[in-house]
matplotlib code that plots the C-alpha trace (Angstrom):
import matplotlib.pyplot as plt

x = [-29.2, -27.7, -29.9, -27.8, -28.8, -27.4, -27.8, -27.5, -26.9, -25.2, -22.3, -21.1, -17.9, -18.0, -17.2, -19.2, -22.4, -21.8, -21.5, -25.1, -26.3, -24.3, -26.2, -29.6, -28.8, -27.8, -30.8, -32.9, -31.2, -31.0, -34.9, -35.4, -33.4, -30.3, -26.8, -24.6, -25.1, -23.2, -22.5, -20.8, -17.4, -16.4, -18.9, -16.5, -16.4, -17.4, -15.0, -14.4, -13.0, -9.5, -9.1, -5.8, -7.2, -9.9, -7.9, -7.7, -6.5, -8.9, -8.2, -8.9, -12.4, -14.4, -13.8, -14.2, -17.6, -18.8, -17.6, -19.4, -22.7, -22.2, -21.7, -24.9, -27.1, -25.2, -24.3, -21.3, -20.8, -18.8, -18.3, -15.9, -13.4, -9.9, -6.6, -3.4, -0.7, 3.2, 3.9, 1.4, -1.3, -4.4, -5.7, -9.1, -10.2, -13.2, -13.9, -15.3, -16.3, -18.7, -19.7, -16.1, -14.3, -12.5, -10.2, -9.8, -9.4, -7.3, -8.6, -6.2, -7.4, -7.2, -9.4, -7.0, -9.6, -12.3, -10.1, -9.6, -6.3, -7.1, -3.5, -2.4, -3.8, -4.5, -2.0, -3.1, -3.4, -2.1, -3.9, -7.2, -9.4, -12.0, -14.1, -16.5, -19.8, -23.0, -21.1, -20.8, -17.4, -17.6, -15.1, -14.8, -13.9, -14.2, -15.9, -13.2, -12.2, -15.4, -13.4, -10.9, -12.4, -9.2, -9.8, -13.3, -12.0, -9.3, -12.0, -14.0, -10.6, -10.4, -13.8, -16.0, -19.6, -20.7, -18.5, -19.5, -18.6, -19.1, -18.8, -18.9, -19.5, -18.7, -21.4, -21.4, -22.8, -23.1, -21.7, -25.1, -25.0, -21.4, -22.3, -25.0, -23.3, -20.1, -21.8, -23.7, -20.7, -18.4, -21.0, -20.9, -17.0, -16.8, -20.1, -20.3, -23.2, -22.3, -23.8, -23.0, -23.7, -23.2, -23.6, -26.9, -27.1, -26.7, -28.3, -31.5, -31.2, -30.5, -27.2, -24.5, -21.1, -18.0, -19.0, -15.6, -15.4, -17.1, -19.9, -22.5, -25.2, -27.2, -28.7, -27.1, -27.7, -27.4, -26.9, -26.4, -23.7, -25.9, -25.9, -29.7, -30.5, -31.9, -32.8, -32.0, -32.3, -33.2, -31.1, -31.8, -31.4, -32.7, -32.0, -32.1, -32.7, -31.9, -31.7, -28.7, -28.4, -24.6, -25.4, -26.3, -22.7, -21.8, -24.5, -23.4, -19.8, -20.9, -23.3, -21.0, -17.6, -16.2, -13.7, -13.1, -12.5, -9.7, -6.8, -5.2]
y = [1.9, 0.7, 0.8, 1.8, 1.3, 3.5, 1.6, 4.5, 2.9, 3.0, 0.7, -0.5, -1.6, -5.2, -6.2, -9.4, -7.5, -5.1, -8.1, -8.9, -5.4, -5.7, -8.8, -7.6, -4.4, -6.4, -8.6, -5.7, -3.9, -7.0, -7.6, -4.0, -4.7, -3.0, -3.9, -1.9, -1.6, 1.1, 1.2, 4.0, 4.6, 2.7, 0.1, -2.6, -0.7, 2.9, 5.5, 6.4, 3.0, 1.6, 0.6, -1.3, -4.6, -4.9, -4.0, -7.0, -7.4, -7.7, -11.6, -12.0, -13.0, -9.8, -8.8, -12.4, -12.6, -9.4, -11.1, -14.1, -11.9, -10.1, -13.3, -14.8, -12.0, -11.2, -7.4, -5.3, -4.1, -1.1, -0.7, 1.0, -1.2, -0.8, -2.6, -2.6, -0.3, -0.9, 1.8, 0.6, 2.6, 1.4, 2.3, 3.7, 1.4, 0.9, -2.6, -3.1, -6.8, -8.7, -8.9, -9.9, -7.4, -7.6, -4.7, -1.6, 2.1, 3.5, 7.0, 9.8, 12.9, 12.4, 14.3, 16.6, 19.2, 20.7, 19.4, 15.9, 14.4, 11.2, 10.9, 10.1, 6.5, 6.3, 6.2, 7.9, 6.2, 7.2, 5.5, 6.6, 3.6, 3.0, -0.2, -1.4, -3.0, -3.4, -1.7, 1.4, 2.8, 3.7, 5.9, 5.7, 8.4, 8.6, 11.3, 14.1, 13.5, 15.4, 18.5, 18.0, 18.5, 17.4, 14.0, 13.8, 15.4, 12.6, 9.9, 11.5, 11.6, 8.0, 7.0, 7.4, 8.2, 7.4, 8.2, 6.5, 8.2, 6.4, 8.8, 9.1, 12.9, 14.8, 16.6, 20.5, 23.8, 24.0, 20.6, 19.3, 22.3, 21.8, 17.9, 18.7, 21.5, 19.5, 16.4, 18.7, 20.7, 17.5, 16.3, 19.5, 19.8, 16.3, 15.7, 12.4, 11.2, 11.3, 8.9, 9.7, 7.3, 8.3, 7.0, 7.8, 10.4, 8.5, 11.4, 10.8, 6.8, 6.7, 4.9, 5.8, 6.7, 8.6, 12.2, 13.2, 11.0, 11.8, 9.2, 10.6, 13.0, 11.0, 12.8, 10.5, 11.8, 11.3, 14.2, 13.9, 15.8, 19.0, 19.1, 18.1, 15.9, 12.7, 11.5, 12.1, 10.3, 11.7, 11.5, 8.0, 4.6, 4.3, 2.7, 4.8, 3.0, 5.2, 4.5, 6.3, 6.9, 7.2, 9.0, 12.2, 12.2, 13.1, 15.4, 17.3, 17.7, 18.8, 21.5, 22.9, 22.4, 21.9, 19.4, 20.6, 24.1, 23.6, 25.7, 24.6]
z = [-37.0, -33.7, -30.8, -27.6, -24.0, -21.1, -17.8, -15.0, -11.9, -8.5, -8.3, -4.8, -3.1, -4.0, -7.6, -7.5, -6.5, -9.2, -11.8, -10.8, -11.7, -15.0, -15.7, -15.0, -17.0, -19.9, -19.8, -19.7, -22.6, -24.6, -24.2, -25.4, -28.6, -27.8, -29.3, -27.4, -23.6, -21.6, -18.1, -16.0, -15.1, -12.0, -12.5, -11.2, -7.9, -6.9, -6.0, -2.5, -1.6, -2.2, -5.8, -6.0, -4.1, -7.0, -10.1, -12.4, -15.8, -18.9, -18.9, -15.1, -13.6, -13.6, -17.2, -18.3, -16.6, -18.4, -21.7, -20.9, -20.2, -23.5, -25.5, -23.8, -25.2, -28.4, -27.4, -27.0, -23.3, -22.5, -18.6, -16.3, -14.2, -12.8, -14.0, -12.4, -13.4, -13.3, -10.7, -8.1, -9.1, -11.1, -14.5, -15.0, -17.7, -19.9, -20.8, -24.4, -24.7, -26.9, -30.7, -31.4, -29.3, -26.0, -25.4, -22.9, -22.9, -20.2, -19.4, -20.6, -18.8, -15.0, -12.7, -10.9, -10.5, -8.2, -5.3, -6.4, -7.4, -9.4, -10.6, -6.9, -7.3, -11.1, -13.9, -17.2, -20.4, -23.8, -26.5, -28.4, -28.8, -31.5, -32.1, -34.8, -34.1, -36.0, -39.0, -36.9, -35.6, -31.8, -30.0, -26.2, -23.5, -19.8, -17.5, -17.3, -20.7, -21.8, -21.0, -24.0, -27.4, -29.1, -27.9, -29.6, -32.8, -32.8, -32.5, -35.3, -37.5, -36.6, -38.0, -35.2, -35.5, -32.1, -28.9, -25.7, -22.3, -19.2, -16.1, -12.4, -12.6, -9.2, -7.6, -6.8, -7.9, -11.5, -12.3, -13.9, -16.1, -17.0, -17.8, -20.0, -22.1, -22.3, -23.7, -26.4, -27.2, -27.6, -30.1, -31.9, -32.1, -33.6, -35.3, -33.5, -31.4, -27.7, -25.6, -21.9, -19.0, -15.7, -12.1, -10.6, -7.9, -4.5, -2.7, -4.7, -4.3, -0.8, -1.4, 1.2, -0.2, 0.6, 0.4, -0.6, -3.8, -7.2, -7.1, -9.8, -10.4, -13.0, -16.0, -18.5, -22.1, -25.7, -28.1, -31.9, -34.0, -34.2, -30.4, -30.0, -26.9, -28.2, -24.6, -21.2, -17.8, -14.4, -11.3, -10.2, -11.6, -14.9, -18.4, -21.6, -24.9, -28.0, -31.7, -33.2, -36.9, -37.8, -41.1, -38.9, -38.0, -41.7, -42.2, -39.2, -40.3, -43.4, -42.0, -39.3, -41.1, -37.4, -38.5, -42.2, -41.3, -38.5, -38.6, -35.2]

ax = plt.figure().add_subplot(projection="3d")
ax.plot(x, y, z, "-o")
ax.set_aspect("equal")
plt.show()
């Protein structure tokens, strides 16, 4: 039964300062017995600032520092960062590091919606990513990926029982409701646990951000394969610690038939 911590926070403009937040979050999560520690999308640097100047490869100092923190506390850390793309844009990357892992997932579905055009500055990924930790297979997805059930079904087909979803959800009318429905729906679609960790709401925490950027609404949550909410945060800075039972994924898939009965 892996214990997962979701560290809901407000990242800032400075990757070095954000590393300090990662360190303190991992320390608190490890002290609570977590073996997987999830941070939001854009943990390295928040949206609303130029991203190319901070982008680094997985072997460069920022990701290496997170790897050292994960190793020190014997956990796996999943955190959003930015890596360089070949065309001058960046990739919106999830770093997965610790417990024998050091890899990245590049966000496949870009946020060209609700008046935003992420693809102007971000190049899309193409590879679906899973990893194993503590005897459990995890899948990864990022924010806008939540709107695409086929990704979550593919992750389940690839053996995932838990999918972690770091996000920096855009605010707006009905957006909290969409976030909550989508997390639960993707859990039902796939039978997976879905552990979705968002940026805290800067309007609640008093942090100044670019008002035109998707900088978070909070309300991180964990749902099981039956769509039941196991835990949910509020709008502010908070850590959720949840024990997930991978066998529930199999039970959910057997009960709903959502994977076995597919015809398209």
